[in-house]
C-alpha positions in Angstrom: -117.9 201.8 149.4 -119.8 198.7 150.6 -116.6 197.2 151.8 -115.8 200.4 153.8 -119.4 200.4 155.4 -119.0 196.7 156.2 -115.6 197.3 157.7 -116.7 200.2 160.0 -119.8 198.2 161.0 -117.6 195.3 162.1 -115.4 197.5 164.1 -118.4 199.1 165.9 -119.8 195.6 166.6 -116.6 194.3 167.9 -115.7 197.2 170.3 -116.2 196.5 173.8 -118.6 198.7 176.0 -118.2 199.9 179.6 -120.6 201.7 181.8 -119.4 204.6 183.9 -119.1 204.0 187.7 -122.6 205.3 188.4 -124.1 203.2 185.7 -125.4 206.5 183.9 -124.1 205.9 180.4 -122.0 203.3 178.4 -118.7 204.2 176.6 -117.0 202.2 174.0 -113.3 201.4 173.6 -112.6 201.8 177.3 -108.9 201.2 178.0 -107.3 200.4 181.2 -104.7 202.9 182.3 -102.0 200.1 181.9 -103.2 199.7 178.3 -103.3 203.5 177.8 -99.7 203.9 179.0 -98.5 201.0 176.9 -100.1 202.6 173.9 -98.3 205.8 174.5 -94.9 204.1 175.1 -95.2 201.9 172.0 -96.6 204.7 169.9 -98.8 202.0 168.2 -102.0 202.1 166.1 -103.8 201.7 169.4 -102.4 205.2 170.4 -104.1 206.7 167.3 -107.4 205.1 168.4 -107.0 206.5 171.9 -106.6 210.1 170.5 -109.7 209.5 168.3 -111.6 208.2 171.3 -110.6 211.4 173.4 -111.5 213.6 170.6 -114.9 212.0 170.3 -115.5 212.2 174.0 -114.6 215.8 174.2 -116.8 216.5 171.0 -119.7 214.8 172.7 -119.1 217.0 175.9 -119.1 220.0 173.6 -122.4 219.0 171.9 -124.3 217.6 174.8 -123.2 219.3 178.0 -125.2 222.7 178.3 -123.4 225.8 179.1 -120.0 225.1 177.3 -119.4 224.7 173.6 -115.6 224.2 173.7 -114.3 222.3 176.8 -110.8 222.8 175.4 -111.0 226.5 175.0 -107.5 227.9 175.5 -106.0 224.5 175.2 -105.8 221.7 172.7 -106.1 218.0 172.1 -102.4 217.3 172.7 -102.6 219.0 176.2 -105.7 216.8 176.9 -103.9 213.7 175.9 -101.0 214.7 178.2 -103.3 215.2 181.0 -105.0 211.8 180.7 -101.4 210.2 180.3 -100.4 211.8 183.5 -103.6 210.6 185.2 -103.2 207.1 184.1 -99.6 207.0 185.2 -100.6 208.1 188.7 -103.7 205.8 188.7 -102.7 202.6 186.9 -105.8 200.8 188.1 -108.2 203.3 186.5 -109.3 203.5 183.0 -109.8 205.9 180.1 -113.4 206.6 181.1 -112.6 207.7 184.5 -109.5 209.7 183.2 -111.8 211.7 180.7 -114.4 212.3 183.2 -111.9 213.7 185.4 -110.4 215.8 182.8 -113.9 217.3 182.2 -114.1 218.1 186.0 -110.6 219.8 185.7 -111.7 221.9 182.7 -115.0 222.8 184.1 -113.1 224.8 186.9 -111.4 227.0 184.3 
């Protein structure tokens, strides 16, 4: 058990942070859209981490943005991933934080 805790702590310490464009909050494990699309094409371990990251981002939105308890209501995580994939293919100079934020804006309109 100590090994697992040490391993997870090491991962958390080694993960880079990135502030949003307005400097309002910091996110971790930000991926450029180029990396995002590469992960998708290679279907690598990094793609699994991308899915976990989006899942966590949306869970945080569900928990901390008032007025909506399920941002993916009527949809699913696969659809959210596809939306971000398309965003990144269209905007390769962007990143996962911007893509996820734009996804929330899109979902807010539903």
